[in-house]
KEGU-897716 format. One record per atom (N, C-alpha, C, O, CB): residue number from 1; residue in one letter; chain; atom name; z, y, x negated. Coordinates in steps of 0.1 Angstrom, whole numbers, padded with zeros to 4 digits. Atoms other than C-alpha are relative to their C-alpha. Glycine has a CB too. Example, Ala and Ser with C-alpha at 12.3 -4.5 7.8 and 13.67 -1.06 7.14 Angstrom:
residues 2
+-----+------+------+------+-------+-------+-------+
! pos ! code ! unit ! site !     Z !     Y !     X !
+-----+------+------+------+-------+-------+-------+
!   1 !    a !    A !    N !  0000 ! -0012 ! -0009 !
!   1 !    a !    A !   CA !  0078 ! -0045 ! -0123 !
!   1 !    a !    A !    C !  0000 !  0012 ! -0009 !
!   1 !    a !    A !    O !  0007 !  0012 ! -0019 !
!   1 !    a !    A !   CB !  0012 !  0000 !  0010 !
!   2 !    s !    A !    N !  0000 ! -0011 !  0009 !
!   2 !    s !    A !   CA !  0071 ! -0011 ! -0137 !
!   2 !    s !    A !    C !  0008 !  0011 !  0008 !
!   2 !    s !    A !    O !  0009 !  0022 !  0003 !
!   2 !    s !    A !   CB ! -0014 !  0005 ! -0004 !
+-----+------+------+------+-------+-------+-------+
//
This chain:
residues 84
+-----+------+------+------+-------+-------+-------+
! pos ! code ! unit ! site !     Z !     Y !     X !
+-----+------+------+------+-------+-------+-------+
!   1 !    m !    A !    N !  0006 ! -0011 !  0007 !
!   1 !    m !    A !   CA ! -0193 ! -0313 !  0018 !
!   1 !    m !    A !    C !  0005 !  0013 !  0004 !
!   1 !    m !    A !    O !  0007 !  0022 ! -0005 !
!   1 !    m !    A !   CB ! -0014 !  0000 !  0002 !
!   2 !    w !    A !    N ! -0006 ! -0012 ! -0005 !
!   2 !    w !    A !   CA ! -0179 ! -0286 !  0040 !
!   2 !    w !    A !    C !  0014 !  0003 ! -0006 !
!   2 !    w !    A !    O !  0017 !  0014 ! -0009 !
!   2 !    w !    A !   CB !  0000 !  0000 !  0015 !
!   3 !    e !    A !    N ! -0013 ! -0001 !  0006 !
!   3 !    e !    A !   CA ! -0144 ! -0293 !  0026 !
!   3 !    e !    A !    C ! -0001 !  0005 ! -0014 !
!   3 !    e !    A !    O !  0007 !  0013 ! -0019 !
!   3 !    e !    A !   CB !  0007 ! -0013 !  0002 !
!   4 !    m !    A !    N !  0002 ! -0004 !  0015 !
!   4 !    m !    A !   CA ! -0157 ! -0289 ! -0010 !
!   4 !    m !    A !    C ! -0004 !  0015 !  0000 !
!   4 !    m !    A !    O !  0002 !  0022 ! -0009 !
!   4 !    m !    A !   CB ! -0012 ! -0009 ! -0006 !
!   5 !    s !    A !    N !  0003 ! -0015 !  0001 !
!   5 !    s !    A !   CA ! -0173 ! -0255 ! -0003 !
!   5 !    s !    A !    C !  0011 !  0008 !  0004 !
!   5 !    s !    A !    O !  0013 !  0019 ! -0001 !
!   5 !    s !    A !   CB ! -0013 !  0003 !  0008 !
!   6 !    l !    A !    N ! -0012 ! -0008 ! -0005 !
!   6 !    l !    A !   CA ! -0142 ! -0243 !  0016 !
!   6 !    l !    A !    C !  0010 !  0000 ! -0012 !
!   6 !    l !    A !    O !  0016 !  0011 ! -0014 !
!   6 !    l !    A !   CB !  0006 ! -0006 !  0012 !
!   7 !    r !    A !    N ! -0009 !  0000 !  0011 !
!   7 !    r !    A !   CA ! -0121 ! -0254 ! -0014 !
!   7 !    r !    A !    C ! -0004 !  0009 ! -0011 !
!   7 !    r !    A !    O !  0004 !  0016 ! -0017 !
!   7 !    r !    A !   CB !  0002 ! -0014 ! -0005 !
!   8 !    s !    A !    N !  0006 ! -0008 !  0011 !
!   8 !    s !    A !   CA ! -0144 ! -0237 ! -0039 !
!   8 !    s !    A !    C !  0002 !  0015 !  0004 !
!   8 !    s !    A !    O !  0006 !  0023 ! -0004 !
!   8 !    s !    A !   CB ! -0015 ! -0002 ! -0002 !
!   9 !    r !    A !    N ! -0002 ! -0014 ! -0004 !
!   9 !    r !    A !   CA ! -0142 ! -0205 ! -0018 !
!   9 !    r !    A !    C !  0015 !  0004 ! -0001 !
!   9 !    r !    A !    O !  0017 !  0016 ! -0005 !
!   9 !    r !    A !   CB ! -0005 !  0002 !  0014 !
!  10 !    e !    A !    N ! -0014 ! -0003 !  0002 !
!  10 !    e !    A !   CA ! -0104 ! -0207 ! -0017 !
!  10 !    e !    A !    C !  0004 !  0003 ! -0014 !
!  10 !    e !    A !    O !  0011 !  0012 ! -0018 !
!  10 !    e !    A !   CB !  0008 ! -0011 !  0006 !
!  11 !    l !    A !    N ! -0003 ! -0002 !  0015 !
!  11 !    l !    A !   CA ! -0103 ! -0210 ! -0055 !
!  11 !    l !    A !    C ! -0006 !  0013 ! -0004 !
!  11 !    l !    A !    O !  0001 !  0020 ! -0012 !
!  11 !    l !    A !   CB ! -0006 ! -0012 ! -0008 !
!  12 !    s !    A !    N !  0006 ! -0013 !  0005 !
!  12 !    s !    A !   CA ! -0127 ! -0181 ! -0060 !
!  12 !    s !    A !    C !  0008 !  0012 !  0006 !
!  12 !    s !    A !    O !  0009 !  0022 ! -0001 !
!  12 !    s !    A !   CB ! -0014 !  0000 !  0004 !
!  13 !    l !    A !    N ! -0008 ! -0011 ! -0005 !
!  13 !    l !    A !   CA ! -0106 ! -0159 ! -0036 !
!  13 !    l !    A !    C !  0013 !  0001 ! -0008 !
!  13 !    l !    A !    O !  0018 !  0012 ! -0010 !
!  13 !    l !    A !   CB !  0003 ! -0002 !  0015 !
!  14 !    g !    A !    N ! -0012 !  0000 !  0008 !
!  14 !    g !    A !   CA ! -0075 ! -0169 ! -0055 !
!  14 !    g !    A !    C ! -0002 !  0005 ! -0014 !
!  14 !    g !    A !    O !  0006 !  0013 ! -0019 !
!  14 !    g !    A !   CB !  0006 ! -0014 ! -0001 !
!  15 !    a !    A !    N !  0004 ! -0005 !  0013 !
!  15 !    a !    A !   CA ! -0092 ! -0162 ! -0088 !
!  15 !    a !    A !    C ! -0002 !  0015 !  0000 !
!  15 !    a !    A !    O !  0001 !  0022 ! -0009 !
!  15 !    a !    A !   CB ! -0012 ! -0007 ! -0005 !
!  16 !    e !    A !    N !  0003 ! -0015 ! -0002 !
!  16 !    e !    A !   CA ! -0103 ! -0128 ! -0075 !
!  16 !    e !    A !    C !  0013 !  0007 !  0001 !
!  16 !    e !    A !    O !  0015 !  0018 ! -0005 !
!  16 !    e !    A !   CB ! -0009 !  0003 !  0012 !
!  17 !    r !    A !    N ! -0013 ! -0006 ! -0001 !
!  17 !    r !    A !   CA ! -0067 ! -0120 ! -0065 !
!  17 !    r !    A !    C !  0007 !  0001 ! -0013 !
!  17 !    r !    A !    O !  0013 !  0011 ! -0017 !
!  17 !    r !    A !   CB !  0008 ! -0007 !  0010 !
!  18 !    t !    A !    N ! -0007 !  0000 !  0013 !
!  18 !    t !    A !   CA ! -0054 ! -0130 ! -0099 !
!  18 !    t !    A !    C ! -0007 !  0010 ! -0009 !
!  18 !    t !    A !    O !  0000 !  0017 ! -0017 !
!  18 !    t !    A !   CB ! -0002 ! -0015 ! -0006 !
!  19 !    r !    A !    N !  0007 ! -0010 !  0008 !
!  19 !    r !    A !   CA ! -0081 ! -0109 ! -0116 !
!  19 !    r !    A !    C !  0004 !  0014 !  0003 !
!  19 !    r !    A !    O !  0007 !  0022 ! -0006 !
!  19 !    r !    A !   CB ! -0015 ! -0002 !  0002 !
!  20 !    r !    A !    N ! -0005 ! -0014 ! -0004 !
!  20 !    r !    A !   CA ! -0071 ! -0078 ! -0096 !
!  20 !    r !    A !    C !  0014 !  0002 ! -0004 !
!  20 !    r !    A !    O !  0017 !  0014 ! -0008 !
!  20 !    r !    A !   CB ! -0001 !  0001 !  0014 !
!  21 !    w !    A !    N ! -0014 ! -0001 !  0004 !
!  21 !    w !    A !   CA ! -0034 ! -0085 ! -0103 !
!  21 !    w !    A !    C !  0001 !  0003 ! -0015 !
!  21 !    w !    A !    O !  0008 !  0012 ! -0019 !
!  21 !    w !    A !   CB !  0008 ! -0013 !  0004 !
!  22 !    r !    A !    N ! -0001 ! -0002 !  0015 !
!  22 !    r !    A !   CA ! -0040 ! -0087 ! -0141 !
!  22 !    r !    A !    C ! -0006 !  0013 ! -0003 !
!  22 !    r !    A !    O ! -0001 !  0020 ! -0013 !
!  22 !    r !    A !   CB ! -0009 ! -0011 ! -0007 !
!  23 !    q !    A !    N !  0005 ! -0013 !  0002 !
!  23 !    q !    A !   CA ! -0061 ! -0056 ! -0140 !
!  23 !    q !    A !    C !  0009 !  0011 !  0003 !
!  23 !    q !    A !    O !  0011 !  0020 ! -0005 !
!  23 !    q !    A !   CB ! -0013 !  0002 !  0007 !
!  24 !    r !    A !    N ! -0010 ! -0010 ! -0003 !
!  24 !    r !    A !   CA ! -0035 ! -0036 ! -0122 !
!  24 !    r !    A !    C !  0012 !  0000 ! -0010 !
!  24 !    r !    A !    O !  0016 !  0011 ! -0014 !
!  24 !    r !    A !   CB !  0006 ! -0003 !  0013 !
!  25 !    r !    A !    N ! -0011 !  0001 !  0009 !
!  25 !    r !    A !   CA ! -0008 ! -0049 ! -0146 !
!  25 !    r !    A !    C ! -0004 !  0007 ! -0013 !
!  25 !    r !    A !    O !  0004 !  0014 ! -0019 !
!  25 !    r !    A !   CB !  0004 ! -0015 ! -0002 !
!  26 !    q !    A !    N !  0005 ! -0006 !  0012 !
!  26 !    q !    A !   CA ! -0030 ! -0038 ! -0176 !
!  26 !    q !    A !    C !  0001 !  0015 !  0001 !
!  26 !    q !    A !    O !  0003 !  0022 ! -0009 !
!  26 !    q !    A !   CB ! -0013 ! -0004 ! -0003 !
!  27 !    h !    A !    N !  0000 ! -0014 ! -0003 !
!  27 !    h !    A !   CA ! -0031 ! -0003 ! -0161 !
!  27 !    h !    A !    C !  0014 !  0005 !  0003 !
!  27 !    h !    A !    O !  0015 !  0017 !  0006 !
!  27 !    h !    A !   CB ! -0010 !  0004 !  0010 !
!  28 !    g !    A !    N ! -0014 ! -0003 ! -0002 !
!  28 !    g !    A !   CA !  0007 ! -0003 ! -0156 !
!  28 !    g !    A !    C !  0003 !  0003 !  0015 !
!  28 !    g !    A !    O !  0013 !  0009 !  0019 !
!  28 !    g !    A !   CB !  0003 !  0014 ! -0008 !
!  29 !    l !    A !    N ! -0003 ! -0002 ! -0015 !
!  29 !    l !    A !   CA !  0004 ! -0003 ! -0117 !
!  29 !    l !    A !    C !  0009 ! -0011 !  0004 !
!  29 !    l !    A !    O !  0009 ! -0022 ! -0001 !
!  29 !    l !    A !   CB ! -0014 !  0000 !  0008 !
!  30 !    v !    A !    N ! -0010 !  0009 ! -0007 !
!  30 !    v !    A !   CA !  0030 ! -0020 ! -0096 !
!  30 !    v !    A !    C ! -0004 ! -0001 !  0015 !
!  30 !    v !    A !    O ! -0006 !  0009 !  0021 !
!  30 !    v !    A !   CB !  0015 !  0004 ! -0002 !
!  31 !    v !    A !    N !  0003 !  0002 ! -0014 !
!  31 !    v !    A !   CA !  0021 ! -0035 ! -0062 !
!  31 !    v !    A !    C !  0013 ! -0002 !  0008 !
!  31 !    v !    A !    O !  0021 ! -0011 !  0004 !
!  31 !    v !    A !   CB ! -0010 ! -0012 !  0002 !
!  32 !    v !    A !    N ! -0013 !  0000 ! -0008 !
!  32 !    v !    A !   CA !  0049 ! -0029 ! -0036 !
!  32 !    v !    A !    C ! -0004 ! -0003 !  0014 !
!  32 !    v !    A !    O ! -0013 !  0004 !  0020 !
!  32 !    v !    A !   CB !  0009 !  0013 ! -0002 !
!  33 !    s !    A !    N !  0002 !  0003 ! -0014 !
!  33 !    s !    A !   CA !  0050 ! -0044 ! -0002 !
!  33 !    s !    A !    C !  0013 !  0003 !  0008 !
!  33 !    s !    A !    O !  0023 ! -0002 !  0004 !
!  33 !    s !    A !   CB ! -0006 ! -0014 !  0002 !
!  34 !    f !    A !    N ! -0011 ! -0003 ! -0008 !
!  34 !    f !    A !   CA !  0073 ! -0031 !  0025 !
!  34 !    f !    A !    C ! -0004 !  0003 !  0015 !
!  34 !    f !    A !    O ! -0015 !  0005 !  0018 !
!  34 !    f !    A !   CB !  0007 !  0012 ! -0006 !
!  35 !    d !    A !    N !  0002 ! -0002 ! -0014 !
!  35 !    d !    A !   CA !  0077 ! -0027 !  0063 !
!  35 !    d !    A !    C !  0000 !  0015 !  0002 !
!  35 !    d !    A !    O !  0009 !  0022 ! -0004 !
!  35 !    d !    A !   CB !  0010 ! -0007 !  0009 !
!  36 !    v !    A !    N !  0000 ! -0013 ! -0004 !
!  36 !    v !    A !   CA !  0069 !  0007 !  0078 !
!  36 !    v !    A !    C !  0003 !  0001 !  0015 !
!  36 !    v !    A !    O ! -0005 ! -0003 !  0023 !
!  36 !    v !    A !   CB ! -0013 !  0007 ! -0003 !
!  37 !    a !    A !    N ! -0004 ! -0001 ! -0014 !
!  37 !    a !    A !   CA !  0087 !  0015 !  0110 !
!  37 !    a !    A !    C ! -0009 !  0010 !  0008 !
!  37 !    a !    A !    O ! -0014 !  0019 !  0002 !
!  37 !    a !    A !   CB !  0015 !  0004 !  0001 !
!  38 !    p !    A !    N !  0008 ! -0009 ! -0008 !
!  38 !    p !    A !   CA !  0069 !  0032 !  0139 !
!  38 !    p !    A !    C !  0004 !  0015 ! -0001 !
!  38 !    p !    A !    O ! -0004 !  0024 !  0000 !
!  38 !    p !    A !   CB !  0000 ! -0004 !  0014 !
!  39 !    d !    A !    N ! -0004 ! -0014 !  0001 !
!  39 !    d !    A !   CA !  0090 !  0063 !  0136 !
!  39 !    d !    A !    C ! -0005 !  0006 ! -0013 !
!  39 !    d !    A !    O ! -0007 !  0019 ! -0014 !
!  39 !    d !    A !   CB !  0016 !  0002 !  0001 !
!  40 !    v !    A !    N !  0005 ! -0005 !  0013 !
!  40 !    v !    A !   CA !  0079 !  0067 !  0100 !
!  40 !    v !    A !    C ! -0015 !  0004 !  0001 !
!  40 !    v !    A !    O ! -0019 !  0014 ! -0003 !
!  40 !    v !    A !   CB !  0002 ! -0009 ! -0011 !
!  41 !    t !    A !    N !  0014 ! -0003 ! -0002 !
!  41 !    t !    A !   CA !  0042 !  0065 !  0109 !
!  41 !    t !    A !    C ! -0001 !  0012 !  0009 !
!  41 !    t !    A !    O ! -0010 !  0021 !  0008 !
!  41 !    t !    A !   CB ! -0008 ! -0012 !  0006 !
!  42 !    g !    A !    N !  0000 ! -0012 ! -0009 !
!  42 !    g !    A !   CA !  0050 !  0090 !  0137 !
!  42 !    g !    A !    C !  0002 !  0013 ! -0008 !
!  42 !    g !    A !    O ! -0004 !  0023 ! -0005 !
!  42 !    g !    A !   CB !  0011 ! -0001 !  0011 !
!  43 !    k !    A !    N ! -0003 ! -0012 !  0008 !
!  43 !    k !    A !   CA !  0065 !  0114 !  0112 !
!  43 !    k !    A !    C ! -0011 !  0003 ! -0009 !
!  43 !    k !    A !    O ! -0014 !  0015 ! -0012 !
!  43 !    k !    A !   CB !  0013 ! -0002 ! -0008 !
!  44 !    l !    A !    N !  0011 ! -0003 !  0008 !
!  44 !    l !    A !   CA !  0036 !  0110 !  0089 !
!  44 !    l !    A !    C ! -0011 !  0007 !  0007 !
!  44 !    l !    A !    O ! -0017 !  0016 !  0002 !
!  44 !    l !    A !   CB ! -0005 ! -0013 ! -0006 !
!  45 !    v !    A !    N !  0010 ! -0007 ! -0008 !
!  45 !    v !    A !   CA !  0013 !  0119 !  0117 !
!  45 !    v !    A !    C !  0004 !  0015 !  0003 !
!  45 !    v !    A !    O ! -0004 !  0024 !  0002 !
!  45 !    v !    A !   CB ! -0002 ! -0007 !  0014 !
!  46 !    h !    A !    N ! -0005 ! -0014 ! -0003 !
!  46 !    h !    A !   CA !  0035 !  0149 !  0127 !
!  46 !    h !    A !    C ! -0001 !  0009 ! -0011 !
!  46 !    h !    A !    O ! -0005 !  0021 ! -0010 !
!  46 !    h !    A !   CB !  0014 ! -0001 !  0005 !
!  47 !    l !    A !    N !  0000 ! -0009 !  0011 !
!  47 !    l !    A !   CA !  0036 !  0162 !  0092 !
!  47 !    l !    A !    C ! -0014 !  0002 ! -0006 !
!  47 !    l !    A !    O ! -0016 !  0009 ! -0016 !
!  47 !    l !    A !   CB !  0009 ! -0006 ! -0010 !
!  48 !    g !    A !    N !  0014 ! -0001 !  0005 !
!  48 !    g !    A !   CA ! -0002 !  0158 !  0087 !
!  48 !    g !    A !    C ! -0004 ! -0009 ! -0011 !
!  48 !    g !    A !    O ! -0016 ! -0008 ! -0016 !
!  48 !    g !    A !   CB ! -0002 !  0014 ! -0004 !
!  49 !    w !    A !    N !  0004 !  0009 !  0011 !
!  49 !    w !    A !   CA ! -0002 !  0130 !  0062 !
!  49 !    w !    A !    C ! -0009 ! -0011 !  0005 !
!  49 !    w !    A !    O ! -0016 ! -0018 ! -0003 !
!  49 !    w !    A !   CB !  0013 ! -0005 ! -0007 !
!  50 !    l !    A !    N !  0007 !  0011 ! -0006 !
!  50 !    l !    A !   CA ! -0017 !  0105 !  0086 !
!  50 !    l !    A !    C ! -0007 !  0005 !  0013 !
!  50 !    l !    A !    O ! -0001 !  0011 !  0021 !
!  50 !    l !    A !   CB !  0009 ! -0013 !  0002 !
!  51 !    d !    A !    N !  0007 ! -0003 ! -0012 !
!  51 !    d !    A !   CA ! -0044 !  0109 !  0113 !
!  51 !    d !    A !    C !  0006 ! -0009 !  0011 !
!  51 !    d !    A !    O !  0008 ! -0021 !  0009 !
!  51 !    d !    A !   CB ! -0015 ! -0003 ! -0002 !
!  52 !    a !    A !    N ! -0006 !  0008 ! -0011 !
!  52 !    a !    A !   CA ! -0030 !  0098 !  0147 !
!  52 !    a !    A !    C ! -0008 ! -0012 !  0004 !
!  52 !    a !    A !    O ! -0003 ! -0021 !  0009 !
!  52 !    a !    A !   CB !  0002 !  0010 !  0012 !
!  53 !    t !    A !    N !  0009 !  0012 ! -0004 !
!  53 !    t !    A !   CA ! -0060 !  0075 !  0153 !
!  53 !    t !    A !    C !  0001 ! -0011 ! -0010 !
!  53 !    t !    A !    O ! -0004 ! -0022 ! -0008 !
!  53 !    t !    A !   CB ! -0015 !  0005 !  0001 !
!  54 !    k !    A !    N ! -0001 !  0010 !  0010 !
!  54 !    k !    A !   CA ! -0051 !  0056 !  0122 !
!  54 !    k !    A !    C !  0014 ! -0005 ! -0003 !
!  54 !    k !    A !    O !  0018 ! -0011 ! -0013 !
!  54 !    k !    A !   CB ! -0006 !  0005 ! -0014 !
!  55 !    r !    A !    N ! -0014 !  0004 !  0002 !
!  55 !    r !    A !   CA ! -0014 !  0049 !  0128 !
!  55 !    r !    A !    C !  0002 ! -0015 ! -0001 !
!  55 !    r !    A !    O !  0012 ! -0019 ! -0006 !
!  55 !    r !    A !   CB !  0007 !  0005 !  0012 !
!  56 !    d !    A !    N ! -0001 !  0014 !  0001 !
!  56 !    d !    A !   CA ! -0021 !  0012 !  0129 !
!  56 !    d !    A !    C ! -0009 ! -0006 ! -0012 !
!  56 !    d !    A !    O ! -0010 ! -0018 ! -0013 !
!  56 !    d !    A !   CB ! -0004 ! -0007 !  0012 !
!  57 !    d !    A !    N !  0010 !  0003 !  0012 !
!  57 !    d !    A !   CA ! -0045 !  0012 !  0098 !
!  57 !    d !    A !    C !  0009 ! -0001 ! -0013 !
!  57 !    d !    A !    O !  0013 !  0009 ! -0018 !
!  57 !    d !    A !   CB ! -0011 !  0011 ! -0001 !
!  58 !    k !    A !    N ! -0009 !  0002 !  0012 !
!  58 !    k !    A !   CA ! -0026 ! -0004 !  0069 !
!  58 !    k !    A !    C ! -0005 !  0009 ! -0012 !
!  58 !    k !    A !    O !  0003 !  0015 ! -0019 !
!  58 !    k !    A !   CB !  0000 ! -0015 ! -0004 !
!  59 !    e !    A !    N !  0006 ! -0007 !  0012 !
!  59 !    e !    A !   CA ! -0050 !  0012 !  0043 !
!  59 !    e !    A !    C !  0004 !  0015 !  0002 !
!  59 !    e !    A !    O !  0008 !  0022 ! -0008 !
!  59 !    e !    A !   CB ! -0016 ! -0003 ! -0001 !
!  60 !    a !    A !    N ! -0003 ! -0014 ! -0002 !
!  60 !    a !    A !   CA ! -0046 !  0047 !  0059 !
!  60 !    a !    A !    C !  0015 !  0003 ! -0002 !
!  60 !    a !    A !    O !  0018 !  0013 ! -0008 !
!  60 !    a !    A !   CB ! -0004 !  0004 !  0013 !
!  61 !    i !    A !    N ! -0014 ! -0003 !  0001 !
!  61 !    i !    A !   CA ! -0008 !  0044 !  0060 !
!  61 !    i !    A !    C !  0004 ! -0001 ! -0015 !
!  61 !    i !    A !    O !  0011 !  0008 ! -0020 !
!  61 !    i !    A !   CB !  0009 ! -0011 !  0007 !
!  62 !    a !    A !    N ! -0003 !  0001 !  0014 !
!  62 !    a !    A !   CA ! -0007 !  0032 !  0024 !
!  62 !    a !    A !    C ! -0005 !  0013 ! -0008 !
!  62 !    a !    A !    O !  0002 !  0018 ! -0017 !
!  62 !    a !    A !   CB ! -0007 ! -0013 ! -0006 !
!  63 !    t !    A !    N !  0005 ! -0012 !  0007 !
!  63 !    t !    A !   CA ! -0029 !  0061 !  0013 !
!  63 !    t !    A !    C !  0009 !  0012 !  0003 !
!  63 !    t !    A !    O !  0012 !  0020 ! -0006 !
!  63 !    t !    A !   CB ! -0014 !  0003 !  0005 !
!  64 !    a !    A !    N ! -0009 ! -0011 ! -0003 !
!  64 !    a !    A !   CA ! -0007 !  0086 !  0032 !
!  64 !    a !    A !    C !  0013 ! -0001 ! -0008 !
!  64 !    a !    A !    O !  0018 !  0010 ! -0012 !
!  64 !    a !    A !   CB !  0003 !  0000 !  0015 !
!  65 !    l !    A !    N ! -0013 !  0002 !  0008 !
!  65 !    l !    A !   CA !  0025 !  0072 !  0015 !
!  65 !    l !    A !    C ! -0002 !  0003 ! -0014 !
!  65 !    l !    A !    O !  0006 !  0009 ! -0021 !
!  65 !    l !    A !   CB !  0006 ! -0014 !  0003 !
!  66 !    i !    A !    N !  0003 ! -0003 !  0014 !
!  66 !    i !    A !   CA !  0009 !  0073 ! -0019 !
!  66 !    i !    A !    C ! -0002 !  0015 ! -0003 !
!  66 !    i !    A !    O !  0003 !  0020 ! -0012 !
!  66 !    i !    A !   CB ! -0013 ! -0008 ! -0004 !
!  67 !    e !    A !    N !  0002 ! -0015 !  0002 !
!  67 !    e !    A !   CA ! -0003 !  0109 ! -0015 !
!  67 !    e !    A !    C !  0014 !  0007 !  0003 !
!  67 !    e !    A !    O !  0016 !  0017 ! -0005 !
!  67 !    e !    A !   CB ! -0011 !  0005 !  0011 !
!  68 !    l !    A !    N ! -0014 ! -0007 ! -0003 !
!  68 !    l !    A !   CA !  0032 !  0119 ! -0001 !
!  68 !    l !    A !    C !  0009 ! -0002 ! -0012 !
!  68 !    l !    A !    O !  0015 !  0008 ! -0017 !
!  68 !    l !    A !   CB !  0008 ! -0006 !  0014 !
!  69 !    a !    A !    N ! -0008 !  0003 !  0012 !
!  69 !    a !    A !   CA !  0049 !  0102 ! -0031 !
!  69 !    a !    A !    C ! -0005 !  0008 ! -0012 !
!  69 !    a !    A !    O !  0002 !  0013 ! -0020 !
!  69 !    a !    A !   CB !  0001 ! -0015 ! -0003 !
!  70 !    g !    A !    N !  0006 ! -0008 !  0012 !
!  70 !    g !    A !   CA !  0025 !  0119 ! -0055 !
!  70 !    g !    A !    C !  0004 !  0015 !  0001 !
!  70 !    g !    A !    O !  0007 !  0021 ! -0009 !
!  70 !    g !    A !   CB ! -0015 ! -0001 !  0000 !
!  71 !    r !    A !    N ! -0003 ! -0014 ! -0003 !
!  71 !    r !    A !   CA !  0031 !  0153 ! -0039 !
!  71 !    r !    A !    C !  0015 !  0002 ! -0003 !
!  71 !    r !    A !    O !  0019 !  0012 ! -0010 !
!  71 !    r !    A !   CB ! -0003 !  0004 !  0015 !
!  72 !    a !    A !    N ! -0014 ! -0002 !  0002 !
!  72 !    a !    A !   CA !  0069 !  0148 ! -0040 !
!  72 !    a !    A !    C !  0003 !  0000 ! -0015 !
!  72 !    a !    A !    O !  0012 !  0007 ! -0019 !
!  72 !    a !    A !   CB !  0007 ! -0011 !  0007 !
!  73 !    t !    A !    N ! -0002 !  0000 !  0015 !
!  73 !    t !    A !   CA !  0068 !  0139 ! -0077 !
!  73 !    t !    A !    C ! -0005 !  0012 ! -0006 !
!  73 !    t !    A !    O !  0001 !  0017 ! -0016 !
!  73 !    t !    A !   CB ! -0007 ! -0013 ! -0006 !
!  74 !    e !    A !    N !  0005 ! -0013 !  0006 !
!  74 !    e !    A !   CA !  0046 !  0169 ! -0085 !
!  74 !    e !    A !    C !  0010 !  0011 !  0002 !
!  74 !    e !    A !    O !  0012 !  0019 ! -0007 !
!  74 !    e !    A !   CB ! -0013 !  0004 !  0007 !
!  75 !    l !    A !    N ! -0010 ! -0011 ! -0002 !
!  75 !    l !    A !   CA !  0072 !  0191 ! -0069 !
!  75 !    l !    A !    C !  0014 ! -0003 ! -0004 !
!  75 !    l !    A !    O !  0023 !  0004 ! -0002 !
!  75 !    l !    A !   CB !  0000 !  0003 !  0015 !
!  76 !    e !    A !    N ! -0012 !  0005 !  0005 !
!  76 !    e !    A !   CA !  0100 !  0171 ! -0084 !
!  76 !    e !    A !    C !  0011 !  0000 !  0011 !
!  76 !    e !    A !    O !  0022 !  0005 !  0009 !
!  76 !    e !    A !   CB !  0005 !  0009 ! -0012 !
!  77 !    v !    A !    N ! -0010 !  0001 ! -0012 !
!  77 !    v !    A !   CA !  0117 !  0165 ! -0050 !
!  77 !    v !    A !    C !  0010 ! -0011 ! -0003 !
!  77 !    v !    A !    O !  0007 ! -0022 ! -0008 !
!  77 !    v !    A !   CB ! -0008 ! -0004 !  0014 !
!  78 !    t !    A !    N ! -0012 !  0010 !  0002 !
!  78 !    t !    A !   CA !  0151 !  0148 ! -0053 !
!  78 !    t !    A !    C !  0006 ! -0002 !  0014 !
!  78 !    t !    A !    O !  0004 !  0006 !  0023 !
!  78 !    t !    A !   CB !  0011 !  0006 ! -0011 !
!  79 !    p !    A !    N ! -0007 !  0003 ! -0012 !
!  79 !    p !    A !   CA !  0171 !  0131 ! -0026 !
!  79 !    p !    A !    C !  0010 !  0011 !  0004 !
!  79 !    p !    A !    O !  0018 !  0015 ! -0005 !
!  79 !    p !    A !   CB !  0006 ! -0013 ! -0001 !
!  80 !    a !    A !    N ! -0010 ! -0010 ! -0004 !
!  80 !    a !    A !   CA !  0191 !  0156 ! -0006 !
!  80 !    a !    A !    C !  0014 ! -0006 !  0000 !
!  80 !    a !    A !    O !  0024 !  0001 ! -0003 !
!  80 !    a !    A !   CB ! -0003 !  0005 !  0014 !
!  81 !    s !    A !    N ! -0012 !  0007 !  0001 !
!  81 !    s !    A !   CA !  0218 !  0130 ! -0003 !
!  81 !    s !    A !    C ! -0002 ! -0015 ! -0002 !
!  81 !    s !    A !    O ! -0013 ! -0020 !  0002 !
!  81 !    s !    A !   CB !  0008 !  0002 !  0013 !
!  82 !    r !    A !    N !  0002 !  0014 !  0002 !
!  82 !    r !    A !   CA !  0224 !  0094 ! -0012 !
!  82 !    r !    A !    C !  0011 ! -0007 !  0007 !
!  82 !    r !    A !    O !  0023 ! -0003 !  0007 !
!  82 !    r !    A !   CB !  0001 ! -0003 ! -0015 !
!  83 !    s !    A !    N ! -0010 !  0008 ! -0006 !
!  83 !    s !    A !   CA !  0242 !  0068 !  0007 !
!  83 !    s !    A !    C !  0003 ! -0012 ! -0009 !
!  83 !    s !    A !    O ! -0006 ! -0019 ! -0014 !
!  83 !    s !    A !   CB ! -0004 ! -0005 !  0014 !
!  84 !    m !    A !    N ! -0004 !  0011 !  0009 !
!  84 !    m !    A !   CA !  0261 !  0042 ! -0013 !
!  84 !    m !    A !    C !  0006 ! -0010 !  0008 !
!  84 !    m !    A !    O !  0010 ! -0021 !  0002 !
!  84 !    m !    A !   CB !  0009 !  0004 ! -0012 !
+-----+------+------+------+-------+-------+-------+
//
């Protein structure tokens, strides 16, 4: 019985992930996953985008990066140089 309820829960969690993915896709959102090096979180703290107490908080780091990217696009910031 315990195995059945665990399996049902796994299915419902999977269904919930799928529902959220479809909803994001409908709204044109793209989910991106990447590694953030400690020096980057340090720079986010130094520049005021991230609270120092939240440097290990994935949600806080994601929010800081989203806000930074939003501000950069508002200001139409372009790369100073490109490495090829």
